[in-house]
Structures are given as C-alpha cells and as structure tokens.
C-alpha positions in Angstrom: -3.8 -1.5 22.2 -1.1 0.1 20.1 -2.2 0.8 16.5 0.4 0.3 13.8 0.9 2.3 10.6 2.7 0.6 7.8 3.8 2.7 4.8 5.2 1.8 1.4 6.7 4.7 -0.5 7.8 4.6 -4.1 7.9 6.5 -7.4 6.3 5.3 -10.5 7.5 5.5 -14.1 5.9 8.5 -15.8 4.8 6.4 -18.8 3.1 3.9 -16.5 1.0 6.5 -14.6 -2.4 5.8 -16.4 -2.0 2.1 -15.9 -0.9 2.6 -12.3 -3.9 4.7 -11.5 -6.3 2.2 -13.0 -4.6 -0.6 -11.0 -4.5 1.2 -7.7 -8.2 1.9 -7.8 -8.8 -1.9 -8.3 -6.4 -2.7 -5.5 -7.9 -0.3 -3.0 -11.4 -1.5 -3.8 -10.4 -5.1 -3.2 -8.4 -4.5 -0.1 -11.0 -2.3 1.6 -14.2 -4.1 0.6 -13.2 -7.8 0.1 -10.2 -8.1 2.4 -11.4 -5.6 5.0 -8.2 -3.7 5.4 -7.8 -0.1 6.4 -5.8 1.0 3.4 -5.2 4.3 1.5 -3.0 5.6 -1.2 -1.6 9.2 -1.3 0.4 11.1 -3.8 3.2 13.3 -2.4 2.2 17.0 -2.7 4.5 18.8 -5.1 6.3 15.6 -6.3 4.6 14.1 -9.3 4.6 10.3 -9.6 5.6 9.8 -5.9 3.2 7.7 -3.9 2.7 6.3 -0.4 0.4 3.4 0.5 -0.8 3.3 4.1 -2.1 0.3 6.0 -3.5 1.0 9.5 -3.8 -2.0 11.9 -5.7 -1.7 15.1 -3.1 -3.7 17.0 0.4 -5.2 16.7 -1.2 -8.6 16.4 -3.4 -7.5 13.5 -0.3 -6.0 11.8 1.7 -9.2 12.4 -1.0 -11.2 10.7 -1.4 -8.7 7.8 0.4 -10.8 5.1 -1.0 -14.1 6.4 -4.5 -12.9 6.0 -4.3 -11.8 2.4 -6.2 -13.7 -0.2 -4.5 -14.8 -3.5 -6.1 -11.9 -5.5 -4.8 -9.3 -2.9 -1.3 -10.9 -3.1 -1.4 -10.7 -6.9 -2.6 -7.1 -7.1 0.0 -6.0 -4.5 2.8 -7.8 -6.4 1.8 -6.2 -9.7 2.6 -2.7 -8.4 6.3 -3.5 -8.8 5.9 -3.3 -12.6 4.9 0.4 -12.3 7.7 1.5 -9.9 10.8 3.4 -10.9 14.4 2.3 -10.5 14.5 3.5 -6.9 12.2 0.7 -5.7 10.0 0.7 -2.6 10.7 1.9 0.9 8.9 0.4 3.9 8.3 2.0 7.3 6.4 0.6 10.3 5.2 3.0 13.0 3.9 1.7 16.4 1.7 4.0 18.4 3.2 4.8 21.8 0.8 7.3 23.4 
C-alpha cells in the first residue's frame, strides 16, 4: 500500500505566535490521542514564524477518508488556525509514495 504525506505550510503573524503555540499543542494532542491521526508540526529552520503541518496516512484510502473521519472538535481546532496565519495563506501539498 502506498503511504500518503499531506502537508500544510503557512506563516503566522508574529504577534499571534504565543497564542498559536498554545493552540497547536492542544490540536496535536487532540489529533494524535483522540482522533488517532499521525500528525506533526514543524517550524522551518532559519525562517521564524513559518510552519508546516504533516499528516501521514498509511494508504490512499485512509487519506481520502481523512476529512470524513474528523470529529467536530478536530474540525473546529483545525479551522481556528486560520486566525493565526499571515496574509500569504496556506499551501497544501499531497505526496503519494511510489517506491
């Protein structure tokens, strides 16, 4: 089965950093423990306030069902990230394992 990596990259407003960090800890805890997702958040080395969220799905089918399987709290926590992001918005990339 081909694994799928789904990334969401964005910058946050510098003045929102403390609130973002508090929020993202809550989001990661919920997604990994309650929702059972393989999810991580990374800050770009050398680029302050630039982040990437990473979801790893073990199959294309699991990835395709990712949004359908989110509970209301997960959806609300994910939607709230937009209030921290800068004017450049979010960029989404999906990678499918080939080898």
